[in-house]
Backbone atoms as SQL, in Angstrom:
CREATE TABLE atoms (id INTEGER PRIMARY KEY, chain TEXT, resi INTEGER, resn TEXT, atom TEXT, x REAL, y REAL, z REAL);
INSERT INTO atoms VALUES
  (1, 'A', 1, 'MET', 'N', -113.340, 97.036, -132.488),
  (2, 'A', 1, 'MET', 'CA', -114.521, 97.891, -132.526),
  (3, 'A', 1, 'MET', 'C', -115.127, 98.201, -130.242),
  (4, 'A', 2, 'THR', 'N', -114.445, 99.190, -129.799),
  (5, 'A', 2, 'THR', 'CA', -114.447, 98.935, -128.444),
  (6, 'A', 2, 'THR', 'C', -116.165, 99.873, -127.442),
  (7, 'A', 3, 'ALA', 'N', -116.677, 99.309, -127.248),
  (8, 'A', 3, 'ALA', 'CA', -117.754, 99.996, -126.002),
  (9, 'A', 3, 'ALA', 'C', -117.865, 101.136, -125.800),
  (10, 'A', 4, 'MET', 'N', -118.722, 102.214, -126.086),
  (11, 'A', 4, 'MET', 'CA', -118.446, 103.286, -125.444),
  (12, 'A', 4, 'MET', 'C', -118.127, 103.601, -123.616),
  (13, 'A', 5, 'THR', 'N', -119.181, 102.408, -123.176),
  (14, 'A', 5, 'THR', 'CA', -118.984, 102.435, -121.594),
  (15, 'A', 5, 'THR', 'C', -119.480, 101.279, -121.922),
  (16, 'A', 6, 'GLU', 'N', -119.204, 101.675, -119.671),
  (17, 'A', 6, 'GLU', 'CA', -118.503, 99.785, -119.390),
  (18, 'A', 6, 'GLU', 'C', -120.318, 99.589, -118.987),
  (19, 'A', 7, 'THR', 'N', -120.448, 98.326, -118.934),
  (20, 'A', 7, 'THR', 'CA', -121.838, 98.300, -118.481),
  (21, 'A', 7, 'THR', 'C', -122.062, 97.215, -117.592),
  (22, 'A', 8, 'GLU', 'N', -123.039, 96.759, -116.899),
  (23, 'A', 8, 'GLU', 'CA', -122.632, 95.131, -116.245),
  (24, 'A', 8, 'GLU', 'C', -123.548, 94.829, -116.577),
  (25, 'A', 9, 'ASP', 'N', -123.889, 93.366, -116.241),
  (26, 'A', 9, 'ASP', 'CA', -124.894, 92.681, -116.658),
  (27, 'A', 9, 'ASP', 'C', -125.572, 92.495, -115.352),
  (28, 'A', 10, 'VAL', 'N', -126.962, 92.965, -115.193),
  (29, 'A', 10, 'VAL', 'CA', -127.556, 92.867, -114.140),
  (30, 'A', 10, 'VAL', 'C', -128.499, 91.811, -113.686),
  (31, 'A', 11, 'THR', 'N', -128.724, 91.036, -115.357),
  (32, 'A', 11, 'THR', 'CA', -130.201, 90.447, -115.127),
  (33, 'A', 11, 'THR', 'C', -130.022, 88.702, -115.328),
  (34, 'A', 12, 'ARG', 'N', -128.774, 88.751, -114.569),
  (35, 'A', 12, 'ARG', 'CA', -128.196, 87.130, -113.940),
  (36, 'A', 12, 'ARG', 'C', -128.611, 86.540, -112.528),
  (37, 'A', 13, 'THR', 'N', -129.180, 86.611, -112.359),
  (38, 'A', 13, 'THR', 'CA', -129.857, 86.412, -110.684),
  (39, 'A', 13, 'THR', 'C', -130.356, 84.835, -110.326),
  (40, 'A', 14, 'SER', 'N', -129.452, 84.282, -109.256),
  (41, 'A', 14, 'SER', 'CA', -129.714, 83.036, -108.778),
  (42, 'A', 14, 'SER', 'C', -131.531, 82.894, -108.389),
  (43, 'A', 15, 'GLU', 'N', -131.153, 81.067, -108.971),
  (44, 'A', 15, 'GLU', 'CA', -132.688, 81.506, -108.603),
  (45, 'A', 15, 'GLU', 'C', -133.751, 81.652, -107.407),
  (46, 'A', 16, 'GLY', 'N', -132.604, 81.595, -106.224),
  (47, 'A', 16, 'GLY', 'CA', -133.083, 82.417, -104.710),
  (48, 'A', 16, 'GLY', 'C', -133.618, 83.428, -105.187),
  (49, 'A', 17, 'ASP', 'N', -132.841, 84.716, -105.184),
  (50, 'A', 17, 'ASP', 'CA', -133.117, 85.703, -105.739),
  (51, 'A', 17, 'ASP', 'C', -134.159, 85.931, -106.489),
  (52, 'A', 18, 'ALA', 'N', -134.604, 85.506, -107.645),
  (53, 'A', 18, 'ALA', 'CA', -135.730, 85.617, -108.510),
  (54, 'A', 18, 'ALA', 'C', -137.061, 85.168, -108.187),
  (55, 'A', 19, 'ARG', 'N', -136.805, 83.614, -107.252),
  (56, 'A', 19, 'ARG', 'CA', -138.166, 83.447, -106.254),
  (57, 'A', 19, 'ARG', 'C', -138.191, 84.767, -105.221),
  (58, 'A', 20, 'THR', 'N', -137.700, 85.248, -104.211),
  (59, 'A', 20, 'THR', 'CA', -137.532, 86.791, -103.694),
  (60, 'A', 20, 'THR', 'C', -138.620, 87.673, -104.073),
  (61, 'A', 21, 'HIS', 'N', -137.661, 87.887, -105.514),
  (62, 'A', 21, 'HIS', 'CA', -138.421, 89.362, -106.283),
  (63, 'A', 21, 'HIS', 'C', -139.779, 88.903, -107.159),
  (64, 'A', 22, 'GLU', 'N', -140.107, 87.461, -107.054),
  (65, 'A', 22, 'GLU', 'CA', -141.426, 87.403, -107.804),
  (66, 'A', 22, 'GLU', 'C', -142.797, 87.812, -107.735),
  (67, 'A', 23, 'PRO', 'N', -143.125, 87.734, -106.316),
  (68, 'A', 23, 'PRO', 'CA', -144.399, 88.952, -105.919),
  (69, 'A', 23, 'PRO', 'C', -143.956, 90.278, -105.647),
  (70, 'A', 24, 'VAL', 'N', -143.576, 90.413, -105.633),
  (71, 'A', 24, 'VAL', 'CA', -142.510, 92.202, -106.402),
  (72, 'A', 24, 'VAL', 'C', -143.294, 92.017, -107.621),
  (73, 'A', 25, 'ILE', 'N', -142.554, 91.952, -109.068),
  (74, 'A', 25, 'ILE', 'CA', -142.508, 91.392, -110.129),
  (75, 'A', 25, 'ILE', 'C', -144.091, 91.803, -110.469),
  (76, 'A', 26, 'ASP', 'N', -144.189, 90.346, -109.799),
  (77, 'A', 26, 'ASP', 'CA', -146.038, 90.564, -110.569),
  (78, 'A', 26, 'ASP', 'C', -146.810, 91.961, -109.706),
  (79, 'A', 27, 'GLU', 'N', -146.885, 92.076, -108.973),
  (80, 'A', 27, 'GLU', 'CA', -147.588, 93.479, -108.419),
  (81, 'A', 27, 'GLU', 'C', -147.233, 94.535, -109.745),
  (82, 'A', 28, 'ALA', 'N', -145.982, 94.575, -109.242),
  (83, 'A', 28, 'ALA', 'CA', -145.699, 95.441, -110.586),
  (84, 'A', 28, 'ALA', 'C', -146.575, 95.288, -112.167),
  (85, 'A', 29, 'LEU', 'N', -146.068, 94.266, -112.468),
  (86, 'A', 29, 'LEU', 'CA', -147.197, 94.012, -113.929),
  (87, 'A', 29, 'LEU', 'C', -148.379, 93.828, -113.330),
  (88, 'A', 30, 'ARG', 'N', -149.165, 93.799, -112.218),
  (89, 'A', 30, 'ARG', 'CA', -150.362, 94.392, -112.347),
  (90, 'A', 30, 'ARG', 'C', -150.858, 95.523, -111.960),
  (91, 'A', 31, 'LEU', 'N', -149.725, 96.466, -111.448),
  (92, 'A', 31, 'LEU', 'CA', -149.953, 98.200, -111.343),
  (93, 'A', 31, 'LEU', 'C', -149.744, 98.260, -113.354),
  (94, 'A', 32, 'ILE', 'N', -149.268, 97.724, -114.046),
  (95, 'A', 32, 'ILE', 'CA', -149.042, 98.224, -115.396),
  (96, 'A', 32, 'ILE', 'C', -150.004, 97.942, -115.872),
  (97, 'A', 33, 'ASP', 'N', -150.014, 96.554, -115.945),
  (98, 'A', 33, 'ASP', 'CA', -151.353, 96.260, -116.501),
  (99, 'A', 33, 'ASP', 'C', -152.719, 97.038, -116.126),
  (100, 'A', 34, 'SER', 'N', -153.167, 97.063, -114.842),
  (101, 'A', 34, 'SER', 'CA', -154.319, 98.037, -114.206),
  (102, 'A', 34, 'SER', 'C', -154.174, 99.371, -114.974),
  (103, 'A', 35, 'GLY', 'N', -153.343, 100.313, -114.743),
  (104, 'A', 35, 'GLY', 'CA', -153.262, 101.487, -114.895),
  (105, 'A', 35, 'GLY', 'C', -153.059, 101.659, -116.393),
  (106, 'A', 36, 'LEU', 'N', -152.708, 100.577, -117.390),
  (107, 'A', 36, 'LEU', 'CA', -152.518, 100.295, -118.970),
  (108, 'A', 36, 'LEU', 'C', -154.233, 100.215, -119.408),
  (109, 'A', 37, 'SER', 'N', -154.877, 99.294, -118.891),
  (110, 'A', 37, 'SER', 'CA', -156.222, 99.498, -118.983),
  (111, 'A', 37, 'SER', 'C', -157.116, 100.036, -118.620),
  (112, 'A', 38, 'GLU', 'N', -156.685, 101.341, -118.288),
  (113, 'A', 38, 'GLU', 'CA', -157.286, 102.584, -117.881),
  (114, 'A', 38, 'GLU', 'C', -157.106, 103.768, -118.591),
  (115, 'A', 39, 'LEU', 'N', -156.053, 103.223, -118.755),
  (116, 'A', 39, 'LEU', 'CA', -155.430, 104.546, -120.260),
  (117, 'A', 39, 'LEU', 'C', -155.930, 104.147, -121.278),
  (118, 'A', 40, 'MET', 'N', -156.217, 102.977, -122.260),
  (119, 'A', 40, 'MET', 'CA', -156.023, 102.913, -123.285),
  (120, 'A', 40, 'MET', 'C', -157.558, 102.936, -123.619),
  (121, 'A', 41, 'HIS', 'N', -158.351, 103.307, -123.446),
  (122, 'A', 41, 'HIS', 'CA', -159.543, 103.581, -123.809),
  (123, 'A', 41, 'HIS', 'C', -159.568, 104.965, -124.200),
  (124, 'A', 42, 'ARG', 'N', -158.495, 106.067, -123.825),
  (125, 'A', 42, 'ARG', 'CA', -158.331, 107.287, -124.351),
  (126, 'A', 42, 'ARG', 'C', -157.478, 107.468, -124.871),
  (127, 'A', 43, 'GLU', 'N', -158.463, 108.454, -125.750),
  (128, 'A', 43, 'GLU', 'CA', -157.220, 109.844, -126.430),
  (129, 'A', 43, 'GLU', 'C', -156.387, 110.283, -125.906),
  (130, 'A', 44, 'LEU', 'N', -156.880, 111.006, -124.749),
  (131, 'A', 44, 'LEU', 'CA', -155.708, 112.083, -124.316),
  (132, 'A', 44, 'LEU', 'C', -155.399, 112.026, -122.925),
  (133, 'A', 45, 'VAL', 'N', -153.817, 111.441, -122.480),
  (134, 'A', 45, 'VAL', 'CA', -153.404, 111.027, -121.100),
  (135, 'A', 45, 'VAL', 'C', -152.217, 112.155, -120.595),
  (136, 'A', 46, 'SER', 'N', -153.358, 112.655, -119.413),
  (137, 'A', 46, 'SER', 'CA', -152.536, 113.303, -118.954),
  (138, 'A', 46, 'SER', 'C', -150.449, 113.688, -118.636),
  (139, 'A', 47, 'THR', 'N', -149.839, 114.091, -118.672),
  (140, 'A', 47, 'THR', 'CA', -148.052, 113.512, -118.392),
  (141, 'A', 47, 'THR', 'C', -148.214, 112.649, -116.427),
  (142, 'A', 48, 'ASP', 'N', -148.854, 113.529, -116.262),
  (143, 'A', 48, 'ASP', 'CA', -149.501, 113.894, -114.455),
  (144, 'A', 48, 'ASP', 'C', -149.980, 112.488, -114.303),
  (145, 'A', 49, 'GLU', 'N', -150.551, 111.806, -114.324),
  (146, 'A', 49, 'GLU', 'CA', -150.998, 110.136, -114.877),
  (147, 'A', 49, 'GLU', 'C', -150.044, 109.551, -114.929),
  (148, 'A', 50, 'VAL', 'N', -149.660, 109.535, -115.878),
  (149, 'A', 50, 'VAL', 'CA', -148.815, 108.258, -116.626),
  (150, 'A', 50, 'VAL', 'C', -147.259, 108.693, -115.725),
  (151, 'A', 51, 'SER', 'N', -147.096, 109.741, -115.216),
  (152, 'A', 51, 'SER', 'CA', -146.352, 110.063, -114.243),
  (153, 'A', 51, 'SER', 'C', -146.259, 109.297, -112.774),
  (154, 'A', 52, 'ASP', 'N', -147.810, 109.335, -112.646),
  (155, 'A', 52, 'ASP', 'CA', -147.831, 108.676, -111.259),
  (156, 'A', 52, 'ASP', 'C', -147.904, 106.958, -111.635),
  (157, 'A', 53, 'LEU', 'N', -148.023, 106.845, -112.495),
  (158, 'A', 53, 'LEU', 'CA', -147.774, 104.838, -112.838),
  (159, 'A', 53, 'LEU', 'C', -146.291, 104.986, -112.471),
  (160, 'A', 54, 'LEU', 'N', -145.831, 105.404, -113.660),
  (161, 'A', 54, 'LEU', 'CA', -144.126, 105.590, -113.015),
  (162, 'A', 54, 'LEU', 'C', -143.751, 105.448, -111.991),
  (163, 'A', 55, 'LEU', 'N', -144.136, 106.258, -111.499),
  (164, 'A', 55, 'LEU', 'CA', -143.739, 106.852, -110.136),
  (165, 'A', 55, 'LEU', 'C', -144.304, 105.044, -109.048),
  (166, 'A', 56, 'ASP', 'N', -145.464, 104.794, -109.331),
  (167, 'A', 56, 'ASP', 'CA', -146.124, 104.173, -108.256),
  (168, 'A', 56, 'ASP', 'C', -144.947, 102.626, -108.615),
  (169, 'A', 57, 'VAL', 'N', -144.410, 101.961, -109.558),
  (170, 'A', 57, 'VAL', 'CA', -143.833, 101.073, -110.081),
  (171, 'A', 57, 'VAL', 'C', -142.667, 101.062, -109.200),
  (172, 'A', 58, 'ARG', 'N', -142.106, 102.140, -109.873),
  (173, 'A', 58, 'ARG', 'CA', -140.691, 102.372, -109.489),
  (174, 'A', 58, 'ARG', 'C', -140.474, 102.238, -107.627),
  (175, 'A', 59, 'MET', 'N', -141.776, 102.537, -106.849),
  (176, 'A', 59, 'MET', 'CA', -141.334, 103.379, -105.557),
  (177, 'A', 59, 'MET', 'C', -141.487, 101.256, -105.329),
  (178, 'A', 60, 'LEU', 'N', -142.521, 100.889, -105.775),
  (179, 'A', 60, 'LEU', 'CA', -142.277, 99.497, -105.281),
  (180, 'A', 60, 'LEU', 'C', -141.357, 98.256, -105.800),
  (181, 'A', 61, 'LEU', 'N', -140.244, 98.625, -107.206),
  (182, 'A', 61, 'LEU', 'CA', -139.354, 98.401, -107.172),
  (183, 'A', 61, 'LEU', 'C', -137.958, 98.408, -106.226),
  (184, 'A', 62, 'THR', 'N', -138.219, 99.721, -106.323),
  (185, 'A', 62, 'THR', 'CA', -136.975, 100.139, -104.600),
  (186, 'A', 62, 'THR', 'C', -137.563, 100.007, -103.470),
  (187, 'A', 63, 'ALA', 'N', -138.797, 99.985, -103.298),
  (188, 'A', 63, 'ALA', 'CA', -138.641, 98.918, -101.641),
  (189, 'A', 63, 'ALA', 'C', -139.008, 97.559, -101.748),
  (190, 'A', 64, 'ALA', 'N', -138.729, 96.819, -102.443),
  (191, 'A', 64, 'ALA', 'CA', -138.133, 95.313, -102.739),
  (192, 'A', 64, 'ALA', 'C', -136.571, 95.354, -102.881),
  (193, 'A', 65, 'GLU', 'N', -136.457, 96.049, -103.420),
  (194, 'A', 65, 'GLU', 'CA', -134.730, 95.974, -103.460),
  (195, 'A', 65, 'GLU', 'C', -134.338, 96.335, -101.723),
  (196, 'A', 66, 'LEU', 'N', -134.550, 97.435, -101.365),
  (197, 'A', 66, 'LEU', 'CA', -134.341, 97.640, -99.780),
  (198, 'A', 66, 'LEU', 'C', -134.366, 96.660, -98.464),
  (199, 'A', 67, 'ALA', 'N', -135.395, 96.141, -98.808),
  (200, 'A', 67, 'ALA', 'CA', -136.122, 94.941, -98.660),
  (201, 'A', 67, 'ALA', 'C', -134.842, 93.663, -98.339),
  (202, 'A', 68, 'ALA', 'N', -134.435, 93.895, -100.036),
  (203, 'A', 68, 'ALA', 'CA', -133.809, 92.829, -99.858),
  (204, 'A', 68, 'ALA', 'C', -132.152, 92.852, -99.082),
  (205, 'A', 69, 'GLU', 'N', -132.147, 93.954, -99.367),
  (206, 'A', 69, 'GLU', 'CA', -130.470, 94.076, -98.535),
  (207, 'A', 69, 'GLU', 'C', -130.489, 94.627, -97.566),
  (208, 'A', 70, 'SER', 'N', -131.612, 94.645, -96.456),
  (209, 'A', 70, 'SER', 'CA', -131.288, 94.173, -95.305),
  (210, 'A', 70, 'SER', 'C', -131.962, 93.434, -94.425),
  (211, 'A', 71, 'GLY', 'N', -132.756, 92.238, -96.012),
  (212, 'A', 71, 'GLY', 'CA', -132.796, 90.788, -95.595),
  (213, 'A', 71, 'GLY', 'C', -134.767, 90.764, -94.562),
  (214, 'A', 72, 'VAL', 'N', -134.975, 91.575, -94.929),
  (215, 'A', 72, 'VAL', 'CA', -136.475, 91.365, -94.308),
  (216, 'A', 72, 'VAL', 'C', -137.285, 90.730, -95.826),
  (217, 'A', 73, 'PRO', 'N', -138.446, 89.894, -96.329),
  (218, 'A', 73, 'PRO', 'CA', -138.344, 89.947, -96.792),
  (219, 'A', 73, 'PRO', 'C', -140.369, 91.023, -97.458),
  (220, 'A', 74, 'ALA', 'N', -139.592, 90.851, -98.732),
  (221, 'A', 74, 'ALA', 'CA', -140.829, 92.053, -99.502),
  (222, 'A', 74, 'ALA', 'C', -142.879, 91.485, -100.153),
  (223, 'A', 75, 'GLU', 'N', -143.454, 91.660, -99.482),
  (224, 'A', 75, 'GLU', 'CA', -144.461, 91.734, -99.765),
  (225, 'A', 75, 'GLU', 'C', -145.415, 92.598, -100.706),
  (226, 'A', 76, 'PRO', 'N', -145.769, 91.772, -101.332),
  (227, 'A', 76, 'PRO', 'CA', -146.494, 93.173, -102.453),
  (228, 'A', 76, 'PRO', 'C', -148.065, 94.062, -101.758),
  (229, 'A', 77, 'VAL', 'N', -147.831, 95.323, -102.086),
  (230, 'A', 77, 'VAL', 'CA', -148.478, 95.927, -101.320),
  (231, 'A', 77, 'VAL', 'C', -150.290, 95.584, -101.525),
  (232, 'A', 78, 'GLY', 'N', -150.691, 95.054, -102.488),
  (233, 'A', 78, 'GLY', 'CA', -152.289, 94.536, -102.536),
  (234, 'A', 78, 'GLY', 'C', -151.848, 93.400, -102.099),
  (235, 'A', 79, 'ALA', 'N', -151.251, 92.190, -101.105),
  (236, 'A', 79, 'ALA', 'CA', -151.755, 90.985, -100.395),
  (237, 'A', 79, 'ALA', 'C', -151.970, 91.144, -98.982);
């Protein structure tokens, strides 16, 4: 059997890359945790609120990727 699509393993990073992204990942996890804790106690959550949380995380990770490509160190937003 052959794979239906070509995939690339992007989870392998060097140790230096992992350390560079740790603050960004920690900030993304903090955003997710705070968003989930706010939403957990509610029975109904609007799609706008979920979209906002996902967009915040995506923007944080995208900014970190752009910073890494340009060689500028990425710092968490809340720092």
